[in-house]
C-alpha positions as CSV (number, residue, x, y, z in Angstrom):
1,X,0.0,-0.1,-0.3
2,X,2.8,2.1,1.0
3,X,4.2,1.6,-3.0
4,X,0.7,2.3,-4.1
5,X,0.6,5.8,-2.5
6,X,3.7,6.9,-3.3
7,X,3.3,6.2,-6.7
8,X,0.2,8.2,-7.1
9,X,2.0,11.2,-5.9
10,X,3.8,11.3,-9.0
11,X,2.5,14.2,-11.3
12,X,3.1,12.0,-14.1
13,X,1.3,8.7,-12.7
14,X,-2.0,10.5,-12.6
15,X,-4.9,8.7,-14.5
16,X,-5.7,11.0,-17.5
17,X,-9.3,11.5,-16.2
18,X,-8.1,13.0,-12.8
19,X,-7.3,16.6,-12.4
20,X,-3.6,17.4,-11.9
21,X,-3.4,19.3,-8.3
22,X,-1.2,22.5,-8.5
23,X,-1.1,22.5,-12.6
24,X,-3.1,23.8,-15.6
25,X,-1.3,21.9,-18.1
26,X,-3.3,19.2,-19.1
27,X,-2.3,16.0,-21.0
28,X,-3.3,16.5,-24.5
29,X,-6.1,13.5,-26.4
30,X,-5.8,12.2,-29.4
31,X,-9.8,12.8,-30.6
32,X,-11.4,15.8,-28.4
33,X,-8.7,18.5,-27.4
34,X,-9.6,17.7,-23.5
35,X,-8.9,15.6,-20.7
36,X,-11.1,13.3,-20.5
37,X,-10.9,11.3,-23.6
38,X,-9.0,8.2,-24.2
39,X,-5.4,8.2,-24.3
40,X,-3.4,5.2,-26.1
41,X,-1.9,3.0,-23.6
42,X,-3.2,5.3,-20.2
43,X,-4.8,2.0,-18.3
44,X,-1.6,0.1,-19.0
45,X,0.8,2.1,-18.0
46,X,-0.7,4.6,-15.1
47,X,-3.4,2.5,-13.3
48,X,-2.9,0.4,-10.1
49,X,-1.9,-3.7,-10.8
50,X,-4.6,-4.9,-8.5
51,X,-2.7,-8.2,-9.4
52,X,0.5,-7.1,-8.3
53,X,-0.5,-6.7,-4.8
54,X,-3.4,-8.3,-4.4
55,X,-4.0,-12.3,-5.0
56,X,-1.7,-14.3,-2.8
57,X,0.2,-11.2,-1.2
58,X,-2.4,-9.9,1.5
59,X,-3.5,-13.9,2.9
60,X,-7.7,-13.2,2.7
61,X,-7.9,-10.3,0.5
62,X,-10.7,-10.3,-1.9
63,X,-9.5,-11.4,-5.0
64,X,-8.3,-8.6,-7.6
65,X,-9.2,-9.0,-11.7
66,X,-6.6,-10.5,-13.5
67,X,-6.6,-11.2,-16.7
68,X,-8.7,-13.0,-19.4
69,X,-7.3,-15.9,-19.5
70,X,-6.8,-16.1,-15.6
71,X,-10.8,-15.3,-15.3
72,X,-11.9,-17.8,-17.4
73,X,-10.1,-20.4,-15.4
74,X,-10.7,-19.0,-12.0
75,X,-12.4,-22.1,-10.3
76,X,-15.8,-22.2,-9.1
77,X,-16.6,-18.3,-10.6
78,X,-17.6,-18.6,-14.2
79,X,-17.3,-15.6,-16.9
80,X,-18.8,-15.3,-19.9
81,X,-16.4,-15.4,-23.0
82,X,-16.9,-13.0,-25.8
83,X,-18.5,-16.2,-27.7
84,X,-21.4,-16.2,-24.9
85,X,-22.3,-13.1,-25.3
86,X,-25.0,-13.5,-28.0
87,X,-26.3,-16.1,-25.8
88,X,-26.2,-14.3,-22.2
89,X,-25.8,-10.2,-22.9
90,X,-23.5,-8.4,-20.5
91,X,-21.5,-10.3,-18.7
92,X,-18.6,-8.5,-20.6
93,X,-19.3,-4.7,-20.9
94,X,-16.9,-2.5,-22.5
95,X,-16.8,1.1,-24.1
96,X,-17.3,0.9,-28.1
97,X,-14.8,-0.5,-30.4
98,X,-13.3,2.1,-31.4
99,X,-11.9,3.3,-27.8
100,X,-8.0,4.0,-28.3
101,X,-7.1,2.6,-24.8
102,X,-6.8,-0.6,-23.8
103,X,-8.7,-0.7,-20.6
104,X,-10.1,-4.0,-19.7
105,X,-14.0,-3.7,-19.7
106,X,-16.7,-4.3,-17.1
107,X,-16.7,-8.0,-16.4
108,X,-19.0,-9.8,-14.4
109,X,-18.5,-13.4,-13.1
110,X,-21.7,-15.5,-12.5
111,X,-21.7,-17.9,-9.5
112,X,-22.9,-21.3,-10.6
113,X,-22.4,-20.9,-14.0
114,X,-24.6,-20.0,-17.0
115,X,-28.0,-22.3,-15.3
116,X,-28.2,-19.9,-12.9
117,X,-28.5,-17.3,-15.3
118,X,-31.0,-19.2,-17.5
119,X,-33.1,-19.8,-14.4
120,X,-36.0,-17.3,-13.2
121,X,-33.7,-15.1,-11.4
122,X,-32.6,-13.7,-15.4
123,X,-29.0,-13.1,-13.8
124,X,-30.2,-10.9,-11.1
125,X,-28.8,-11.3,-7.5
126,X,-29.1,-10.2,-4.3
127,X,-25.7,-10.4,-3.2
128,X,-22.7,-8.4,-5.5
129,X,-19.3,-8.0,-5.4
130,X,-17.9,-4.6,-7.1
131,X,-13.9,-5.2,-7.2
132,X,-11.2,-2.9,-8.5
133,X,-13.4,0.2,-8.4
134,X,-13.1,3.8,-7.8
135,X,-15.7,5.3,-5.0
136,X,-16.5,8.8,-6.0
137,X,-18.8,10.9,-3.4
138,X,-19.5,14.3,-3.3
139,X,-16.8,15.0,-1.1
140,X,-14.1,12.2,-1.7
141,X,-13.1,9.5,-4.1
142,X,-10.8,6.2,-3.1
143,X,-10.2,2.9,-4.1
144,X,-12.2,0.3,-2.5
145,X,-14.5,-3.1,-2.9
146,X,-18.2,-2.5,-2.4
147,X,-20.4,-5.3,-1.2
148,X,-24.1,-5.5,-1.7
149,X,-26.8,-7.8,0.0
150,X,-30.3,-7.1,0.9
151,X,-30.4,-4.2,-1.2
152,X,-28.3,-2.2,0.8
153,X,-24.0,-1.3,0.6
154,X,-22.9,-4.1,3.8
155,X,-18.9,-3.6,3.3
156,X,-16.8,-1.2,1.8
157,X,-13.2,-1.4,1.9
158,X,-10.0,-4.1,0.7
159,X,-10.1,-7.2,2.4
160,X,-14.0,-8.2,2.1
161,X,-15.4,-11.3,3.8
162,X,-18.2,-12.2,1.9
163,X,-20.1,-15.4,1.5
164,X,-20.0,-18.0,-1.1
165,X,-22.3,-17.5,-4.2
166,X,-21.8,-14.0,-4.7
167,X,-22.0,-12.6,-8.3
168,X,-18.7,-10.5,-8.6
169,X,-18.3,-7.5,-10.9
170,X,-14.8,-7.0,-12.0
171,X,-15.0,-2.4,-12.3
172,X,-11.2,-2.3,-13.4
173,X,-10.6,0.9,-12.1
174,X,-14.0,2.1,-13.2
175,X,-16.1,5.3,-11.4
176,X,-18.3,4.0,-9.2
177,X,-21.4,6.3,-7.8
178,X,-24.1,6.9,-6.4
179,X,-27.3,6.4,-8.6
180,X,-28.7,9.8,-10.0
181,X,-31.8,11.5,-8.7
182,X,-34.2,12.8,-11.0
183,X,-36.0,15.5,-8.8
184,X,-38.3,16.7,-12.1
185,X,-40.3,14.3,-14.0
186,X,-43.8,14.6,-15.4
187,X,-44.9,10.8,-16.5
188,X,-48.4,11.6,-15.8
189,X,-49.3,15.3,-16.7
190,X,-52.3,15.2,-17.9
191,X,-53.4,17.9,-21.4
192,X,-56.7,17.9,-22.8
193,X,-57.7,14.6,-22.0
194,X,-54.0,13.5,-23.0
195,X,-50.7,12.4,-21.4
196,X,-47.0,12.1,-21.8
197,X,-46.0,9.1,-23.8
198,X,-43.6,8.2,-21.5
199,X,-45.5,6.6,-18.3
200,X,-44.2,5.7,-15.0
201,X,-43.0,2.5,-16.7
202,X,-41.4,3.4,-20.5
203,X,-39.9,6.6,-18.2
204,X,-38.2,4.9,-15.7
205,X,-36.6,2.4,-18.2
206,X,-35.1,5.5,-19.5
207,X,-34.1,6.8,-16.3
208,X,-32.2,3.6,-15.6
209,X,-30.9,3.0,-18.8
210,X,-29.4,6.7,-18.1
211,X,-28.1,6.1,-14.8
212,X,-30.5,7.2,-12.7
213,X,-31.8,5.2,-10.4
214,X,-34.7,7.1,-8.4
215,X,-37.1,10.3,-9.7
216,X,-39.3,12.3,-7.9
217,X,-42.4,13.3,-10.3
218,X,-45.2,16.1,-10.1
219,X,-48.6,15.4,-9.0
220,X,-50.7,17.9,-10.9
221,X,-54.4,17.9,-9.9
222,X,-56.8,19.2,-12.6
223,X,-58.0,22.5,-11.2
224,X,-60.6,22.0,-8.2
225,X,-59.8,18.8,-7.7
226,X,-58.6,17.2,-4.2
227,X,-54.8,16.9,-3.2
228,X,-55.2,14.0,-1.6
229,X,-57.3,12.1,-4.5
230,X,-54.6,13.3,-6.9
231,X,-51.6,12.1,-4.8
232,X,-53.9,8.2,-4.6
233,X,-54.3,8.3,-8.4
234,X,-50.5,9.1,-9.1
235,X,-48.9,6.8,-6.0
236,X,-51.1,3.3,-7.6
237,X,-50.4,4.4,-11.2
238,X,-46.3,4.5,-10.2
239,X,-46.9,1.4,-7.8
240,X,-47.8,-0.7,-11.0
241,X,-45.2,0.5,-13.3
242,X,-42.4,2.1,-11.9
243,X,-38.9,0.0,-12.8
244,X,-37.1,2.7,-10.3
245,X,-37.7,3.8,-7.0
246,X,-39.1,7.0,-6.9
247,X,-41.4,9.7,-4.5
248,X,-44.0,12.6,-5.4
249,X,-43.8,16.4,-5.4
250,X,-47.9,17.6,-5.1
251,X,-48.1,20.4,-7.1
252,X,-50.4,23.7,-5.7
253,X,-52.7,24.6,-8.3
254,X,-54.9,26.7,-6.3
255,X,-55.5,27.8,-3.0
256,X,-58.7,27.0,-1.3
257,X,-60.6,26.3,1.9
258,X,-59.4,23.2,3.4
259,X,-56.4,22.8,1.5
260,X,-54.4,23.5,4.6
261,X,-56.1,20.1,5.9
262,X,-55.4,18.1,2.8
263,X,-51.4,19.2,3.1
264,X,-51.1,18.4,7.0
265,X,-52.4,15.1,5.8
266,X,-49.9,14.5,2.9
267,X,-46.7,15.8,5.2
268,X,-47.8,13.8,8.1
269,X,-49.1,10.5,6.9
270,X,-48.2,10.4,3.1
271,X,-44.4,10.9,2.8
272,X,-44.6,13.9,0.9
273,X,-42.6,16.8,2.0
274,X,-42.0,19.3,-1.3
275,X,-44.7,21.2,-3.2
276,X,-44.9,23.1,-6.2
277,X,-46.7,26.7,-6.8
278,X,-47.0,28.6,-9.9
279,X,-46.8,32.0,-11.0
280,X,-47.4,31.0,-14.3
281,X,-50.5,29.9,-16.1
282,X,-52.8,32.8,-15.7
283,X,-56.4,31.5,-15.2
284,X,-55.3,28.1,-14.5
285,X,-52.7,27.5,-12.1
286,X,-51.4,30.6,-11.2
287,X,-51.4,32.2,-7.8
288,X,-51.3,35.9,-6.9
289,X,-48.6,37.3,-4.6
290,X,-50.7,37.3,-1.5
291,X,-51.8,33.8,-2.2
292,X,-48.3,33.0,-2.6
293,X,-47.3,34.5,0.9
294,X,-49.9,32.7,2.7
295,X,-48.8,29.5,0.8
296,X,-45.3,30.0,1.7
297,X,-46.4,30.6,5.6
298,X,-48.0,27.4,6.0
299,X,-45.7,25.3,4.1
300,X,-42.4,26.4,6.4
301,X,-44.5,25.9,9.4
302,X,-44.9,22.2,7.9
303,X,-41.4,21.9,7.4
304,X,-41.9,21.3,3.4
305,X,-39.3,22.1,0.7
306,X,-40.9,25.1,-1.2
307,X,-40.7,24.8,-5.1
308,X,-41.7,27.6,-7.5
309,X,-42.5,27.6,-11.4
310,X,-41.1,31.4,-11.9
311,X,-42.4,32.6,-14.8
312,X,-44.8,35.9,-15.6
313,X,-48.3,34.7,-15.9
314,X,-49.6,38.5,-16.7
315,X,-46.9,39.3,-19.3
316,X,-46.7,38.6,-22.9
317,X,-42.9,38.2,-22.5
318,X,-43.3,35.6,-20.2
319,X,-40.6,37.5,-17.9
320,X,-38.7,34.6,-16.2
321,X,-36.4,36.6,-14.4
322,X,-39.1,39.0,-12.7
323,X,-40.6,36.1,-11.3
324,X,-37.7,34.5,-9.9
325,X,-36.6,37.7,-8.1
326,X,-40.0,38.4,-7.1
327,X,-40.3,34.6,-5.6
328,X,-37.2,35.1,-3.9
329,X,-38.6,38.3,-2.2
330,X,-41.4,37.0,-0.8
331,X,-39.8,34.0,0.4
332,X,-36.8,36.4,1.9
333,X,-39.9,38.1,4.0
334,X,-40.7,34.9,5.8
335,X,-37.3,33.5,5.9
336,X,-38.1,30.1,4.1
337,X,-36.5,27.9,1.6
338,X,-37.6,28.5,-1.8
339,X,-36.5,26.0,-4.9
340,X,-36.6,27.2,-8.3
341,X,-37.4,24.6,-11.1
342,X,-36.2,24.8,-14.8
343,X,-33.7,27.8,-14.7
344,X,-33.7,28.4,-18.2
345,X,-32.3,31.6,-19.1
346,X,-29.1,33.3,-18.2
347,X,-30.7,36.3,-16.4
348,X,-33.0,34.2,-14.1
349,X,-29.5,32.3,-13.4
350,X,-28.1,35.4,-12.0
351,X,-30.6,36.6,-9.9
352,X,-30.4,33.2,-8.0
353,X,-26.7,33.4,-8.0
354,X,-26.9,37.0,-6.3
355,X,-29.5,36.4,-4.2
356,X,-27.6,33.4,-2.5
357,X,-24.5,35.9,-2.2
358,X,-27.0,38.1,-0.1
359,X,-28.6,35.3,2.1
360,X,-31.9,34.2,1.2
361,X,-31.7,30.0,1.3
362,X,-32.6,29.6,-2.6
363,X,-31.7,26.5,-4.7
364,X,-31.8,26.9,-8.3
365,X,-32.2,23.7,-10.8
366,X,-31.6,23.9,-14.7
367,X,-32.8,20.9,-16.6
368,X,-31.4,18.8,-19.3
369,X,-32.8,20.9,-21.8
370,X,-31.3,24.1,-20.8
371,X,-28.0,22.7,-20.1
372,X,-27.6,20.5,-23.3
373,X,-29.5,22.7,-26.3
374,X,-31.0,26.4,-26.4
375,X,-34.2,28.2,-28.3
376,X,-32.5,28.6,-31.9
377,X,-34.4,25.6,-32.8
378,X,-37.6,27.0,-32.4
379,X,-37.0,28.7,-36.0
380,X,-36.3,25.3,-37.7
381,X,-38.5,25.3,-40.6
382,X,-39.4,22.1,-40.0
383,X,-42.5,22.3,-37.7
384,X,-42.2,19.0,-36.3
385,X,-38.8,19.5,-34.8
386,X,-39.6,23.2,-33.4
387,X,-42.3,22.0,-31.6
388,X,-40.8,19.2,-29.9
389,X,-38.6,21.8,-28.2
390,X,-41.7,23.5,-26.8
391,X,-41.7,23.6,-23.2
392,X,-42.3,26.0,-19.9
393,X,-40.5,28.5,-19.5
394,X,-39.1,28.2,-23.2
395,X,-35.5,27.5,-24.0
396,X,-33.4,30.8,-24.3
397,X,-32.6,31.8,-27.9
398,X,-29.1,32.8,-26.8
399,X,-26.5,29.8,-27.7
400,X,-24.0,30.8,-25.1
401,X,-27.2,30.2,-22.4
402,X,-25.9,26.4,-21.9
403,X,-22.4,27.4,-20.9
404,X,-23.6,29.8,-18.6
405,X,-25.4,27.2,-16.9
406,X,-22.9,24.9,-16.7
407,X,-21.0,27.5,-15.5
408,X,-22.9,28.7,-12.7
409,X,-23.6,24.9,-11.8
410,X,-20.3,24.0,-11.7
411,X,-19.0,26.9,-9.2
412,X,-22.1,26.0,-6.9
413,X,-24.4,29.1,-7.8
414,X,-27.1,26.2,-9.0
415,X,-27.1,23.3,-7.2
416,X,-29.5,20.5,-8.6
417,X,-30.1,18.7,-12.6
418,X,-33.5,17.6,-13.0
419,X,-34.9,17.2,-16.6
420,X,-38.2,18.1,-16.6
421,X,-38.9,15.3,-18.7
422,X,-42.4,15.5,-20.5
423,X,-42.7,13.8,-23.8
424,X,-45.4,14.2,-26.2
425,X,-45.5,12.4,-29.5
426,X,-45.4,14.4,-32.5
427,X,-49.1,14.1,-33.1
428,X,-49.9,15.3,-29.5
429,X,-48.0,18.6,-30.4
430,X,-49.7,18.8,-33.6
431,X,-52.8,19.6,-32.0
432,X,-51.5,23.2,-32.1
433,X,-50.2,23.4,-35.7
434,X,-52.5,26.4,-36.1
435,X,-52.4,27.8,-32.9
436,X,-49.4,27.6,-31.2
437,X,-50.2,28.5,-27.9
438,X,-52.1,24.9,-27.9
439,X,-48.4,22.8,-28.3
440,X,-48.4,20.5,-25.2
441,X,-45.6,21.7,-23.3
442,X,-43.0,19.1,-22.4
443,X,-39.1,18.0,-23.6
444,X,-37.8,14.5,-23.1
445,X,-34.1,14.6,-21.1
446,X,-34.4,11.7,-18.3
447,X,-32.1,9.4,-20.2
448,X,-29.7,12.2,-21.3
449,X,-29.2,14.3,-18.1
450,X,-26.3,12.6,-16.2
451,X,-24.4,12.2,-19.8
452,X,-24.9,15.8,-20.8
453,X,-24.1,17.3,-17.7
454,X,-21.0,15.3,-17.9
455,X,-19.9,16.0,-21.1
456,X,-20.6,19.7,-21.0
457,X,-19.7,20.5,-17.2
458,X,-17.0,17.4,-16.6
459,X,-15.4,17.0,-19.8
460,X,-14.8,20.8,-20.5
461,X,-12.8,21.4,-17.0
462,X,-15.6,23.2,-15.4
463,X,-16.3,20.6,-13.0
464,X,-14.4,17.6,-11.0
465,X,-16.3,14.3,-10.4
466,X,-17.2,14.9,-6.9
467,X,-19.2,17.8,-8.1
468,X,-20.5,15.8,-10.8
469,X,-22.1,13.3,-8.2
470,X,-23.6,16.0,-6.4
471,X,-25.3,17.9,-8.8
472,X,-26.5,14.5,-10.3
473,X,-27.4,12.9,-6.7
474,X,-26.2,14.3,-3.3
475,X,-27.8,17.4,-3.3
476,X,-31.1,16.2,-4.5
477,X,-30.9,13.6,-1.8
478,X,-29.5,16.2,0.8
479,X,-32.6,19.2,-0.1
480,X,-35.5,16.7,0.1
481,X,-34.2,14.5,3.2
482,X,-33.2,11.5,1.2
483,X,-30.0,11.7,2.4
484,X,-27.9,9.3,3.4
485,X,-30.0,6.6,2.5
486,X,-29.8,7.9,-1.5
487,X,-26.9,10.4,-3.0
488,X,-23.8,8.4,-1.2
489,X,-21.9,4.9,-1.3
490,X,-21.7,4.2,2.3
491,X,-22.3,1.6,4.2
492,X,-26.1,1.1,5.4
493,X,-27.0,3.5,2.3
494,X,-29.4,2.0,-0.5
495,X,-27.6,-0.6,-3.3
496,X,-28.2,2.2,-5.7
497,X,-24.7,2.1,-7.6
498,X,-23.7,3.0,-11.2
499,X,-20.5,1.8,-12.8
500,X,-19.8,5.2,-14.9
501,X,-17.1,5.6,-17.9
502,X,-15.8,9.0,-18.0
503,X,-13.9,8.0,-21.5
504,X,-17.2,6.3,-23.3
505,X,-18.4,7.7,-26.1
506,X,-22.4,7.9,-27.2
507,X,-24.1,9.5,-29.8
508,X,-28.0,10.4,-28.7
509,X,-30.5,9.5,-31.5
510,X,-33.8,8.4,-31.0
511,X,-33.0,5.1,-32.8
512,X,-31.6,4.0,-29.8
513,X,-33.2,5.8,-26.7
514,X,-35.5,4.1,-24.5
515,X,-38.0,7.0,-24.9
516,X,-41.2,6.3,-26.7
517,X,-41.1,9.7,-28.4
518,X,-40.1,9.6,-32.2
519,X,-37.4,12.7,-31.9
520,X,-35.1,13.0,-29.3
521,X,-34.2,17.2,-28.9
522,X,-30.6,16.2,-28.4
523,X,-30.9,14.2,-31.9
524,X,-27.0,13.3,-32.9
525,X,-25.0,15.1,-30.3
526,X,-21.9,13.2,-29.0
527,X,-21.2,12.9,-25.8
528,X,-18.3,11.6,-23.6
529,X,-19.3,9.6,-20.2
530,X,-22.1,7.1,-20.1
531,X,-23.4,4.4,-17.5
532,X,-22.1,0.7,-17.9
533,X,-23.6,-0.8,-15.5
534,X,-26.6,0.4,-13.2
535,X,-27.6,-1.3,-9.9
536,X,-30.9,-0.8,-8.7
537,X,-32.0,-2.1,-5.1
538,X,-28.7,-4.4,-5.3
539,X,-29.7,-5.9,-8.6
540,X,-28.6,-5.1,-12.0
541,X,-31.0,-3.5,-14.0
542,X,-28.5,-2.4,-17.1
543,X,-25.6,-3.5,-18.6
544,X,-24.1,-3.5,-21.7
545,X,-26.8,-1.2,-23.5
546,X,-29.8,-4.5,-22.2
547,X,-32.1,-3.8,-19.5
548,X,-33.8,-6.3,-16.9
549,X,-36.3,-4.3,-15.1
550,X,-40.4,-5.7,-14.4
551,X,-43.0,-3.2,-14.0
552,X,-43.8,-2.7,-10.5
553,X,-40.4,-3.1,-8.9
554,X,-39.8,0.6,-7.9
555,X,-40.6,1.1,-4.5
556,X,-42.4,4.6,-3.1
557,X,-39.8,6.3,-0.7
558,X,-41.6,8.4,1.8
559,X,-39.6,11.8,3.2
560,X,-40.2,13.1,6.4
561,X,-40.7,16.9,6.6
562,X,-38.0,19.4,8.3
563,X,-34.9,18.3,5.8
564,X,-32.1,19.3,8.2
565,X,-30.1,20.8,4.8
566,X,-32.5,23.4,4.8
567,X,-34.2,24.0,7.7
568,X,-31.1,23.6,10.4
569,X,-30.2,27.3,9.0
570,X,-34.0,28.4,9.0
571,X,-34.2,27.3,12.5
572,X,-30.9,30.0,13.4
573,X,-31.6,32.0,11.3
574,X,-35.4,32.4,13.3
575,X,-33.6,32.5,16.4
576,X,-31.0,35.0,15.6
577,X,-33.6,37.5,13.7
578,X,-36.8,36.9,16.1
579,X,-37.8,40.2,18.1
580,X,-36.1,39.5,21.4
581,X,-36.9,41.9,25.0
582,X,-34.0,43.6,26.6
583,X,-33.6,43.2,29.8
584,X,-33.1,47.0,31.4
585,X,-34.0,48.8,34.8
586,X,-36.8,51.0,35.5
587,X,-36.3,55.1,34.6
588,X,-36.5,57.1,37.6
589,X,-35.2,60.3,36.7
590,X,-37.6,63.7,35.5
591,X,-40.4,63.4,33.6
592,X,-41.9,66.5,31.6
593,X,-45.1,67.4,32.3
594,X,-47.4,67.8,29.1
595,X,-49.7,70.9,29.4
596,X,-53.4,69.5,30.1
597,X,-55.5,70.2,26.7
598,X,-58.9,71.4,26.8
599,X,-61.5,68.5,27.5
600,X,-63.5,70.2,23.8
601,X,-60.9,71.6,21.7
602,X,-62.9,73.5,18.5
603,X,-61.2,72.4,15.2
604,X,-59.1,75.3,13.4
605,X,-60.9,76.0,10.2
606,X,-59.1,74.8,7.0
607,X,-57.9,77.6,4.4
608,X,-57.7,74.8,1.8
609,X,-61.8,73.8,2.3
610,X,-62.9,77.6,2.5
611,X,-59.6,79.9,2.0
612,X,-61.9,82.9,0.9
613,X,-64.1,83.2,3.9
614,X,-64.4,82.9,7.6
615,X,-66.1,79.8,9.1
616,X,-68.9,80.6,11.3
617,X,-69.2,80.1,14.8
618,X,-70.0,76.7,16.1
619,X,-74.1,76.7,17.3
620,X,-74.7,74.8,20.5
621,X,-77.5,72.2,20.1
622,X,-80.2,73.4,22.7
623,X,-82.0,69.7,22.8
624,X,-79.2,68.2,24.4
625,X,-78.2,68.5,28.0
626,X,-75.6,66.3,28.7
627,X,-72.8,67.4,26.5
628,X,-72.4,69.3,22.8
629,X,-70.3,68.8,19.8
630,X,-70.0,72.1,19.0
631,X,-66.8,72.7,21.7
632,X,-66.5,74.4,24.9
633,X,-69.1,76.0,26.7
634,X,-68.9,78.1,29.6
635,X,-71.2,76.3,31.8
636,X,-68.9,73.2,31.5
637,X,-67.7,73.0,34.8
638,X,-71.3,73.4,36.4
639,X,-72.7,69.7,37.4
640,X,-75.3,68.4,35.2
641,X,-78.4,66.9,36.4
642,X,-79.8,63.2,35.3
643,X,-83.4,64.6,34.8
644,X,-85.3,67.8,34.7
645,X,-89.1,68.1,34.4
646,X,-90.8,70.9,32.4
647,X,-93.5,71.8,34.3
648,X,-94.5,74.6,31.7
649,X,-92.5,74.6,28.2
650,X,-92.4,77.4,26.1
651,X,-95.0,78.0,23.7
652,X,-97.7,76.9,26.5
653,X,-99.2,73.8,26.4
654,X,-101.0,72.0,24.3
655,X,-103.7,69.7,23.9
656,X,-103.8,67.5,20.7
657,X,-107.4,66.3,21.6
658,X,-108.5,70.2,21.1
659,X,-107.2,70.4,17.7
660,X,-110.0,71.4,15.3
């Protein structure tokens, strides 16, 4: 081990996909001019030779990966040869055939031979050992083996003692990262009687193929419908179809009597801790500023995460930045956390960055589309292509927007990446062929999210691997109270693991994606970085481009209120910023005497009301004996009698009966 550390302290021995501390020089790559491409011989000369110090040299240590010949002759363990791949796919997984390096692919050894694979389990196992990988968390990375059992991470280390019959995955130095968490999907969004073409089954299949092992979908109630009824409808659909773990946001589409009771039930009994409000969709979902203030205040008392779809629904220009500023201002007055979804423009992102420097607890979430493409496609002569990019808020027509958003994401001014995945088919979009306002809003991105972030931020040198894990998984887990169950590779965390190849080149195309839509908005984009193996709940669900999933295998993950990552700061700010009494002694010094004012003061005439003439003197009402509204009187000091009998009234007595 000492030799290993000494070797890795030499700058020239660093792998090409690691940043070199203290230097700005980068090893030139042969194809793409950056630091993450394949370099011939990189792994042959610059990675650790696990065989040199593991097998036969450390006693009971879990054996490291050896040569292909050694693995085929490895006793009871069995690994499929290349000729067997056609029969049982995924046993040998590698990057595309045109790789320039000589890195061995990820290899899976199945216990008991091929017979187990042909059984009912279809190659899945509740006990997995990942060997020779580099574990990447949001705060550090290290080489270690990983043992998974019963859907949990059981052991991490080098000398692992594991039971027999374990399926072994030889990572061969590949990155081992937490499964991605996509916090912004709409897999059952209604629109004029239609729903998105990717339901929970199709959408979660695409998520797993891209390295995402958990989603948080939006429950979108129809205006006037119950939040609880809508939640149960979404929950039932996801339970029967979802292939990966999921949770649910609940969108507040109107503020009505009785909604507080429903929100309390959702938080306390249903495992929901996040709610989205809308500043757009006038006369449909839009809330007024006073309603936003009321909703923010109540949701803060429940310990919920407040999501805001920020657009100005009253202006035709759909000013995203103005709405973001207004939402942050309202949240600042209440001292509550606010989470801005679907950040699409540079101006909106800049407002979030500036607000965070001033102190408000605000988070920003760009989506795959805003990070990977732009709104110039709205001017395409192909109507179907232009319609495919229609979403809300709209994509910015400024082609420099994706680079700007990726830069803010890399420096921490934006914190989470979602997909906003809500794809409609071309036929569904075509209902707005004569009226663009009728085009259903939504784009794809659930499968492409992690690859796009890697290609645009990590492969360009803006972001390192730990930051990549943070913005695609860990930060979301912390904000929505899923951490450390999700978003981290640690003992006791869920066994949602991705073996990631930073050098794999992938061309995005509708011909090979898992979504049901005909057109992919990232069509033809060549990206670097992709998952080789995806493990969900301790089972291999994706390998060698093939999915091994069943409907309904996903679990609902309840979330508790008051996530510590947010509300610990809120509680301290409430304590520091709250009104507090000052302890001081009683004043015993002199007190100025204020002159007594008359009991009744005649108001001075107003020069504005009658500038040309004097006000007449007040006239006393003689019919009232105890008080007067006309000013002070000379006999005010005389005591008043409670009653006085009039014997001879003025004008003499009268007898009404004597009137003719």
